[in-house]
N, C-alpha and C positions, 0 to 999 in steps of 0.2 A: 585780450592781448593787444598791445599796441604795435603798430608798424613803425619801423625805423629804416632809414636808408642804409645802404651797405657801408658807406664810410663811417656813419655814426656807430654802427655795430663794431666794426674793427677798432675804432677809437675807444669804445667802451672796454673791449678786451685788452687793449694796450694800457688803459688806465688801471684795470684790474691787475695786470702783470706788474705795473709800476708799484702799486700798493703792496702786493705780496712780496716784491723785492725789498721794499722798505721794512716790511714785517720781518723778513729773514735777517736783514742787517741788524735790526733791533734785537732779535733773538740771539744773534751772535754776540752782541754786547751785553746780554742778560738784562736788557731794558724791557722788562715784562709789562710795565705800565704802558709803554709805547706800543708794544705788540697788541695789547688789548684795545687801545684806542684805534689803531689801524685796522684791527679785525672788525670793528664796528663799521668802518668805511667799506671794507672788503665785503662784508655781508650785504650792505646796501647795494653795492655794484652788482653782486651776484644775483640778488633779487631782481634788479632791473633787467639784467641780461636774460634771466629765465622768463621774464614777462614779455619779452620782445618776440614778435613774429618776424622771422627773417624771410622777407619776400623778394630779396634781390636775386639776380641771375646767379647761377652756380658757376662762378668764375674760379678756375683751378688755382690761380695765384692768390685770390682772396681766401679760398678755403685752406690753402697751404699756410698762409699767414695766420689765420684763425687757429689752425692746429698747432702751429709753433707757439703761439701765445698761451694756449691751453696747456701745452706741455711745460712751458716755463712756470705757469702758476702751480701746476702739480709738483714740479721739482722744488719750488720754493716751499710749498706746503710740507713736503716730505722732510726738508731740512729743518723747518720750524718744529715739526713734530719730534724729530730726533733730538733737537736741543731741549724741547719741553720735557721729553722723556727723561733726559739726564737730570734736569732740574727737579723733576718729581722724585727721582731716586734719591737725590741729595736731601730733599725735604723729608722723605720717608726715613732716611738714616737719622736725621735730626730728631724726628719724633720718637723713633726707637731708642735713641740715646736718652731722651728725656724719660721714657718709660723705665729704662734700666735704672736711672738715677732714682726715680721715684720708688721702685721696688727695693733698691738698696737702702734708701732712707726708711722705708717701712720695715725692712728686716732688721736693720742695725740701729735704728733710731735716727732722729733728725740730725745728729752729729756724726755723720759717717766720715768725717775728715780726720779721724784718728785722735781726737782730744778726749 
């Protein structure tokens, strides 16, 4: 584990919160390619934060700020997951529709359009 100074750790949490905020905004716009690109950055930041040994003094203001940032990241994550869930339901419905068309074509022949 590497040691980082207190300000660097808070800056890393702020950067992580910024990235998850951009991910949430991209999810709201249904820009899933952007969400995926930002998720890669987010995963790297998370890995860095988990490898840091926080040796700074336990200052209540710093701990409060860290807690606020973690809550923000979790809120963004919940909103992204909610949007993603809706997108997955939409995709599932499209797949089901394709299956129904395929079954109809199999049952009534390739020309199920009434000709």
